[in-house]
N, C-alpha and C positions, 0 to 999 in steps of 0.2 A: 749847829749848822752854821759855819762861818762862811758866808758868801763873799765877803770882802777879799778873802785870801785865795779864792778860786775863780776870780773873775765874774762875780755876780753882776747881774744887770743893774746899772744904776737907776734905771727907770722903775724898777720894781718897788722901791721904797723901803727895802729891807736889806740890811747888811748881815744880820745875825739873828738866829732864833734858837731857843732851847727851852726844854721843860725843866722845872726845878727838880730836886731830888725825889720827892714823893708825887710828882706829876699833878700838883694841885694848882700850878700857875705856869704861865708862859712869860718868858723874857724876850723882848724883841729889840734889837739895835737898829736904828734908823738914821737917815741923814740929819734929823733934828733932835738927836738924843736917844733915849731908850724908853720903852714902855713896858709895864707889867700888867698882865691880864690874869684874871681869876678864872679857874676852871671848876667853879663850885656848882654850876648848873649847865644843863644841856641846851636849854632854849636861848641862853644869852651868855656872852663872854664879856664881862665888865673890864674896862681899863681902870685899874686901881691906882696907877701912877704914870705920869708923863713928864719926863725930866725937862724937855724942851731946851736942850743944850747942844754941845758939839756932836759931830757925827760919831756914833758908837759902833765899833766893829765887834766887840765882845762884851757880853753882860751875863753874869751868873748871880742868881739869888740863892741865899741859904735858906732852904725849906720855905716856910711862910713868914720868916723874920723880916726885919727891916734892913738887913745887911745885904749889900750887893757889891760885887767886884766888877769893874768895868775897864775897858781899854778903848781909847778913841783913835780914829784914823789919823788925826793930827799929831798924836804922840804914841805910836804903836809899841814903844819900848817901855811905857810907863803904865803901871797898874794902880788904879785908884780903888780904895775900899771906902764905901760910903754908907751912911744911914739915910735911906731915901725919905723916910717920914719926917725926919728933922731937917733934911736938906743940907746935911753937913758931910764933909769929907773927913773920915777918921784918920786915914794915912795914905801914903803913896810910896811906891817903890819903883826904881828904874833898873832895867836889865841891859845886858850888853847888846842883845839883838831883839828883834820884834817878837812880841808875845803871840803865840799861835793858839793857845788854849789855856783856860783856867778851870780848875775843878775844886769844889768845896764839899766838906762834910762838917760835922759839929766839932771836930778837933783839928782838922788840917785844911790848909789851902795850898794847892799845887799849881805852880806856874810852869807851863811847857814852852820851851824855846825849841828851835829846830834840832839842836844837838845837846840839850841839857834840860834838867828838871830841877826846880827849886821847891822845897817842902817847907812851909811856914806853919808855926803854931797859930791857930786862928784866934786864940785868946789875946795874944799880944803882938802878933804878926812878925815875930822873930824868925829868922831863917834857921831851921833846925838841921837841915841837911841839903846837900847839893849832889845830884847825880850828873856827873859831867861826862863828856865824850860819848854820848849815846849815839847809836846809829842815826843817820840822817832821817828826820821825821818832818818833812815839809808840810804835811797836812795837820800837824799837831794832834795826832791820834793818841789819846790817853784816856784812862778811866780810873775813877776813884770810888771805892765802895762807900755807901752812904749810911750804913748801920752804925750803931753806937758801940758795939762790942769789939769790932776789928776795923782797921783802916788799911785796906789793901790798895796799892797803886799798880796799874798795868800799863805797859807801853811796849812798842815794837822792839824786839831784841836784834833785829836785822833789817836792812834795807832791801834785801834781795829775796828772802824767804819769810814765811809767816811765823816767826818765833815771837812768843809773848813773854816778857820779863815781868815777874810778879815781885813787888817790893812791899815789905811791911812798913807802912808809913807811920805806924804807931811806935814800934820798937826800933825803927830806922835801921833795918837790915834786909838784905836780899832774901827772898822766900824761895822761889823756884823759877825755872824756865820751862815753858811749854812749847814743844814743837807742833804748832797747831796746823799749819798748812805748808804747801810747797811753794806758794807764791806770796808776795807781800800782803800784809794785813790791810783790810779796808774798814773794818768796824770791830769794836770790842765793847762789852758792857758787863758789869757785875749784877748779880742779884742784890737785893737790898741788904741781906745779911752778910754778903761777901763770901758765901759758901761756894757759889758757882760763877763761872765766867763763860760768856758766849763769844765766839769769834767768827769772822767771815773774811775771806781773802778777796783779792782783786778780781778773781775769776767769778765769784759771786753765785756759784751754784750750790755749794755745800756750806752749811752752818754747823759748827761743832760746839758742844758744851762740855766743859771740864770742871773737875773739882779743883779749887784753888790751892788747897794745902799740899796736895801731892801731884797735881797735874794729870790725873787720870781722866780719859775721855769717857763720859757717861752717856752722851747722846750725840747722834749725828743725823742731820736732816738735809734733805735735798730740796732746795727751793724750786728748781726746775732744770730742764735739760739745756736751756739756752745759755750759751757761754759768754755772752757779751754784757750780762747784767752787772750793774754797779750798785752794791748795797750801801746805802747811806746811813741807816740807823737800825739798831737792835734795841729791844726793850723787853724786860721781864715784867710779868704781872706782879702785883703786890704779894700774892701767895706763892710766887715763884714756881707756878705750875704751867704757865704759858709763856711763850717767847714770840714776839712780833718782829718782822723784818720788812723794811720798805726799801725800794730800789728805784732805778730809772725806768722800770716797767710799769704797767698799769695795774699791777696786783700787789697788795700787801698780804704777806703770808703770816699765819699764826700757827705755831707748832706747840704740841702738848708734851710736857716733860714727864710722861708716864706711859705705861703700856695701855693701849685702848681698853676701855671697860669690857667691850664685847669679846675681845680676845682673851681677857683674864677669865671671864665667865664661862667660856667654852673650851678652855684649854684641856680640862680633864676629859670632857666628852669627845672633843675632836681627836685627842691623842689615840683613841682606840678605833676611830672610824676612818673613812676615806680621806678626810681632811688631814688627819694625823699622818697618813701614808704620803699624801701630797707634800705636806710640810717637810717630812724627812727626805722626800725626793728632791725638793728644792735645795735643801741644805747640802745634800750629797752632790747634786749637780754643781752648786756654787763652788764646791771645793775643787772642781776641775777647771774653773774659769780663772782668768787673770785676776789678781787681787782687786784691781780697780773696778772690774765688772762685778765681782762678787759683792763689793761694797754697795753697788747700786741696788742690788736685790735686797739688802738688809737696811738701807737707810730709810728713816721715817719721812713720811710726806706730810703736807700741811694739814692740820686739824681744822683750820678755818681760813677763810680768805675774804678780802674786801677788794672790790674793783673800783679804782679811782676814776675820776672824771677827767683826768689829765695824764700825760705820759711824757717822760723826758725831763721833768722839772725835779730839782733837788727837793727833798722833803725829809721830815723827821716824823717818828711815830712814838706812841706811848700807850701802854695798857693802864688806864687810870680808873680809879673808883670815883664816879661822879654821882652824887645823891644816892650813895650806898649800892650803886650798880656798876658792874665792870663795863667799861667802854673802850673802844679802840679810837684813839685820836690821832689824826694825821694833819700836819701843817706843811704847806708847800712854800717854796721860796718866794712866791708871789703874794703871800699873805692870806691864802685860803686855809681855813680850819674846817676839817671834816670829822664829824663824830658818828661812829658806827656802833650799832648794837652787836653784841657777841654772846653766843650761848656757851658758857664755860663747860657745860655738860655734853652737849651734842655737837658743837662746832658747826661746820658748814658755811654757808654764805653769810657774810656780815652785811646787814642792811644799813644804808645811809639814813641816819635819823635827823641830823641837822647840819647845815652848812653855814659858815660865818665868813665874813670878809674883814680882815684887820687892816691891811695896807695894800697898796698897789692896785693893779688891774686884774681882770678876770684870768684865772688859770687857763680857761678854755681859749681865750683870745691870745695868750702869750706862750702856749705850750709849743714844743717841737712838733713837726708833722708826724702824724701817727704812722707807725710801721706795722706790718702784720703781726697780730698777737700770737701767743702760743697757748697750748692747752694749760688750764689751771691745774696745778698739782693738788691732789686732795688725799686725805687719809681714808681709805675705804672703811666703812663701819661694818663690823661683823665679817663673815666669811662668804665666799661666792655661793650663790644658789646652785642647785644641781643643773639648772638650765644653762648656766654660764660656765659650767665645769669644763666642757670640751673646748670652749673658746679660751678659757684661762690656760689650759694645758697646751693648746696649739700656740698660744702667744709665748709660753715658756720655751717650747721647743724652738720657735723662731729665734728667740733671744739667744739660746745656746748655739744655734747654727751660725750666728753672727759673731761668735767669740773671737775668731781671728781678726775680724774688722775692729772690734773693740780694743784689741791689744795694740793696734796702731795708734789709738787715741789715749794711750795710757797717761800721757802728760796733760790731757785736756779734760779729765773728768772732774777735777776738783772745782 
């Protein structure tokens, strides 16, 4: 979350914030240097290092090591690689233009400029490859897989539509191009293994998951019907079964990357009963609808959700294992860290367990004025009861009757 490049509030005390690759720590760039925080416990977040130096607008830590890469506001074209425990600078590199993002894994360091990417060998920091003349990428949108077996790099393939270019940073060759969305990309992230990539566009209502090797879409989720949402962050869980998304709305959505358990358990039973008949009717009806409307009927909804105490602030999220328990962690641009409990089996509402303040003023004091909320999307568990059957059918009929109206919104569904 680079706030310096998007007009962050100088009074907030934070220029930049990010989780490390395995979400065990937070790195925060401030007007007085950078700070590293441990996420080893729910009750407290310890500051394990405070540099107390120049204003830092980018800081990235390599897992839980002592290696950090940083960029200062006074020298936005210079990358410094440091050993923070020894307090020494290992090396520095200067580039033609301002550095917008830096990504690390155990074998590669990637520097993102607006129209080029530099791939370094992290062992000796030699430049291995340069990807030049990339489409304009003023937000520095880039992702690097963090696993040890592969090293995939993802970046926008177009400035006008949501194409994702996948580059093999280990073997230094182009991998594939994924036509993910009709509008420009807003967020991308890999699973830890690099097997899957999640994408979101500037419209912010649909999140898609693709296999990296061949670009096949394997999941599609609808965050909500609201079309003005801006997705800031996507994060997979360590087991790659859940995907969290936070935006400028008051809700963080968590999606499940598998068919709901209740649906699997009742498939055989339902196929021979009235639910099987209804399911086939829905599928048949969807075939007569415009493609964009049919997609809405088949897109997955949120498995779990967390309601934030603020709205309109930039934020990042992570599904992290803290004290052997999966937690949803959200950090706002004003320095608030919110830790939520999440049930990986049942989903539902995520309860706020602990709230911490790292920097700046209260999120509640500094947030944008609240606007009317929207219904939280959720993933229904199981099948409708017989009492709700008529309501479900009438809702379906109403949806089908509005098919001509949906056709007019064909370009607004994504």
